[in-house]
C-alpha positions as CSV (number, residue, x, y, z in Angstrom):
1,M,185.4,84.4,98.4
2,F,187.0,84.6,101.8
3,E,184.2,82.6,103.5
4,L,184.4,79.9,100.8
5,A,188.2,79.6,101.2
6,Q,187.8,79.2,105.0
7,N,185.2,76.4,104.5
8,L,187.5,74.6,102.2
9,E,190.4,75.0,104.6
10,Q,188.4,73.6,107.5
11,A,187.3,70.6,105.4
12,A,190.8,69.9,104.3
13,A,192.1,70.3,107.9
14,G,189.9,67.4,108.9
15,L,192.1,64.9,107.0
16,S,194.4,62.7,109.0
17,P,198.0,63.9,109.0
18,I,199.3,60.8,107.0
19,V,196.6,61.3,104.3
20,S,197.3,65.0,104.1
21,V,201.1,64.5,103.7
22,L,200.8,61.7,101.2
23,L,198.2,63.5,99.1
24,G,200.2,66.7,99.3
25,L,203.5,65.1,98.2
26,A,201.7,63.2,95.4
27,A,200.0,66.4,94.1
28,V,203.3,68.3,94.1
29,I,205.3,65.6,92.4
30,V,202.7,64.9,89.7
31,G,202.1,68.7,89.4
32,L,205.8,69.3,88.7
33,F,205.8,66.6,86.1
34,V,202.7,67.9,84.3
35,W,203.7,71.5,84.7
36,L,207.1,71.0,82.9
37,G,206.7,67.9,80.8
38,G,203.0,67.0,80.4
39,L,203.0,68.0,76.7
40,G,205.3,65.2,75.8
41,F,203.0,62.6,77.4
42,R,199.7,64.2,76.8
43,K,197.9,61.0,75.9
44,I,198.8,59.4,79.2
45,L,197.7,62.6,81.0
46,V,194.4,62.7,79.1
47,A,193.8,59.0,79.8
48,V,194.4,59.6,83.5
49,V,192.0,62.6,83.6
50,G,189.4,60.6,81.7
51,A,189.7,57.7,84.1
52,V,189.5,59.9,87.2
53,G,186.5,61.8,85.8
54,G,184.6,58.7,84.8
55,G,185.4,56.9,88.0
56,G,184.5,60.0,90.0
57,C,181.1,60.3,88.4
58,A,180.4,56.7,89.0
59,F,181.4,57.1,92.6
60,L,178.9,59.9,93.1
61,V,176.1,57.8,91.6
62,H,176.9,54.2,92.9
63,G,179.0,54.9,95.9
64,R,182.0,52.6,96.6
65,D,180.8,49.8,94.3
66,I,184.1,48.8,92.4
67,M,182.6,47.4,89.3
68,P,180.6,50.5,88.1
69,I,183.6,52.7,89.0
70,A,186.0,50.5,86.9
71,I,183.6,50.4,84.0
72,A,183.0,54.2,84.0
73,A,186.8,54.8,84.3
74,A,187.4,52.6,81.3
75,I,184.7,54.4,79.3
76,G,186.1,57.7,80.3
77,V,189.6,56.7,79.0
78,V,188.2,55.5,75.6
79,V,186.0,58.6,75.2
80,V,188.7,61.2,75.9
81,L,191.3,59.4,73.7
82,I,188.8,59.3,70.8
83,F,187.9,63.0,71.2
84,E,191.3,64.0,72.6
85,R,191.6,67.4,70.8
86,L,188.0,68.4,71.7
87,F,188.5,67.3,75.3
88,I,191.7,69.2,75.8
89,T,190.3,72.3,74.1
90,I,187.2,72.3,76.3
91,M,189.2,71.5,79.5
92,T,191.6,74.4,78.7
93,A,188.7,76.8,78.1
94,G,187.1,75.6,81.3
95,L,190.2,76.1,83.4
96,A,190.7,79.6,81.9
97,A,187.1,80.5,82.7
98,L,187.5,79.2,86.2
99,F,190.8,81.1,86.8
100,S,189.3,84.4,85.4
101,F,186.2,83.9,87.6
102,A,188.4,83.5,90.7
103,I,190.3,86.7,89.8
104,L,187.1,88.7,89.1
105,A,185.4,87.4,92.3
106,G,188.4,88.5,94.3
107,L,188.4,92.0,92.7
108,Y,184.7,92.5,93.5
109,N,185.0,91.0,97.0
110,T,182.2,88.5,96.2
111,D,180.5,87.0,99.2
112,F,180.1,83.2,99.0
113,S,178.5,82.8,102.4
114,E,175.0,82.6,101.0
115,G,175.9,80.1,98.2
116,L,177.4,80.1,94.8
117,K,174.3,81.2,93.0
118,R,173.9,84.3,95.2
119,A,177.6,85.1,94.9
120,C,177.4,84.9,91.1
121,S,174.5,87.4,91.0
122,Q,176.7,89.9,92.8
123,M,179.2,90.1,90.0
124,P,178.6,92.7,87.3
125,V,177.3,91.6,83.9
126,Y,180.5,92.6,82.0
127,S,182.5,90.3,84.1
128,W,180.6,87.3,82.7
129,V,181.2,88.8,79.2
130,I,184.9,88.7,79.9
131,I,184.8,85.1,81.2
132,A,182.7,84.0,78.2
133,A,185.1,85.8,75.8
134,L,188.1,84.1,77.3
135,A,186.4,80.7,77.0
136,V,185.6,81.3,73.3
137,I,189.2,82.5,72.6
138,F,190.6,79.3,74.0
139,I,188.2,77.2,72.2
140,V,189.1,78.8,68.9
141,A,192.8,78.5,69.8
142,G,192.3,74.8,70.4
143,F,191.4,74.3,66.7
144,Y,194.0,76.6,65.2
145,L,196.9,76.6,67.8
146,W,196.7,73.0,69.0
147,R,200.2,72.7,70.3
148,L,200.0,76.0,72.3
149,T,196.6,75.0,73.7
150,S,197.9,71.6,74.8
151,A,201.0,73.2,76.5
152,L,198.8,75.7,78.2
153,C,196.4,73.0,79.4
154,C,199.3,71.0,80.9
155,A,200.8,74.1,82.5
156,L,197.4,75.1,84.1
157,L,196.8,71.6,85.5
158,G,200.4,71.3,86.8
159,T,200.2,74.6,88.5
160,M,196.9,73.8,90.1
161,L,198.2,70.5,91.4
162,I,201.3,72.2,92.8
163,F,199.2,74.8,94.6
164,A,196.9,72.1,96.0
165,G,199.8,69.9,97.2
166,M,201.5,72.8,98.9
167,I,198.3,73.8,100.7
168,L,197.8,70.2,102.0
169,L,201.4,70.1,103.2
170,L,201.1,73.5,105.0
171,L,197.8,72.4,106.6
172,Y,199.7,69.5,108.1
173,K,202.1,72.0,109.7
174,G,199.2,73.8,111.3
175,A,199.2,76.8,109.0
176,A,196.2,78.5,107.4
177,P,197.4,78.7,103.7
178,V,194.0,79.1,102.1
179,T,193.1,82.0,104.3
180,Y,196.5,83.6,103.6
181,I,196.1,83.1,99.9
182,S,192.6,84.5,99.9
183,A,193.7,87.6,101.8
184,R,196.4,88.2,99.1
185,G,194.4,87.0,96.1
186,L,195.8,89.3,93.4
187,F,199.4,88.5,94.4
188,F,198.9,84.7,94.2
189,A,196.9,85.1,91.0
190,A,199.9,86.8,89.5
191,V,202.2,84.0,90.8
192,F,199.8,81.4,89.4
193,G,199.7,83.2,86.0
194,A,203.5,83.5,85.9
195,M,204.0,79.8,86.7
196,T,201.5,78.9,84.0
197,A,203.2,81.1,81.4
198,F,206.6,79.7,82.3
199,G,205.4,76.1,82.1
200,T,203.7,76.8,78.7
201,I,206.8,78.4,77.2
202,E,209.1,75.7,78.6
203,Q,207.0,72.9,77.2
204,L,206.8,74.6,73.8
205,M,210.6,74.9,73.7
206,F,211.7,71.5,75.1
207,C,208.7,69.0,74.7
208,R,207.8,67.6,71.4
209,L,204.4,65.9,70.7
210,P,204.6,62.1,70.4
211,E,203.5,62.2,66.8
212,K,206.4,64.5,65.9
213,R,208.9,62.3,67.7
214,L,207.5,59.3,65.8
215,T,207.7,61.2,62.5
216,A,211.3,62.2,63.2
217,K,212.2,58.6,63.9
218,K,210.6,57.5,60.7
219,R,212.5,60.1,58.8
220,A,215.8,59.2,60.4
221,G,215.2,55.5,59.7
222,S,214.3,56.2,56.0
223,S,217.4,58.3,55.6
224,E,219.6,55.6,57.1
225,N,218.1,52.9,54.9
226,R,218.5,55.0,51.8
227,P,221.7,54.3,49.9
228,D,223.9,57.3,49.3
229,K,224.7,58.6,45.8
230,A,228.3,57.4,45.8
231,S,227.2,53.7,46.3
232,L,224.5,54.0,43.7
233,S,227.0,55.5,41.1
234,W,229.5,52.7,41.9
235,R,226.9,50.0,41.4
236,N,225.7,51.4,38.2
237,R,229.2,51.3,36.7
C-alpha cells in the first residue's frame, strides 16, 4: 500500500502549481458542500456524478473528441436519474467496499509494488468475506433505509473530496501528504470514518429530501386554502 501511495503522490506532484491549487480548492469546497448538505440536493449531485462518469468513459474510448464526450455525459445523466435509487445504493456499497479494502490492506501491510492482482492475492480469504458482507449490507440498506443510505453516500463522497483537495493543496506546499497518511493509515482511517459519521448524522438531522420539502409545501398550501370552521359556520347560517 505504501508503494502505491508513493506512486500516486509522485504522479500528482507532476501537476503544475496553478492546476494543483485550483483543483485542491475546488475539491475542498465541493466536498464540504456534499459532506454537509448533499442530501438536500441529491438529484443534482447524482446528475453531476452521472455526467462525469459518462464523459470520463467516453474520454477513455474516444480521447478528446467533444461530441462523444457530451453525448455520453448526457446519457449518463439520464440513466442515473431514472435509476437514481439503484445507482446511489450501488455507489454507496462500492464506496464502503473500497474503504474497507483500504483498511484491511493497511492492516496486513499489503505490497502493491507487483500490481493490484498480486496484492489482492496476499490478503486472507476472510477479508474478502468481510468486504462482500459489507457491500451486501449496504445494498439491502439501500432498499429499506433509503434516507440513511443517501446521507451516507453524500458523506462518503464529501469526505473523499475533502481529503483529495487537502492532499493537492499540501502537495503544492512541497509536503508529502500521501506518504504521511499511508504511514499512519489506521489513524486517518479513523478520522475518515468519524467525518463520514458526522456528515451522515448532520444531514439526517438538518437536510430534508426534495420530495419531503415539496410535500410539506403542498400540505401548507392546502391548509391555507382550506376555510376554517368559523367561516364555514357563519356562511351556513
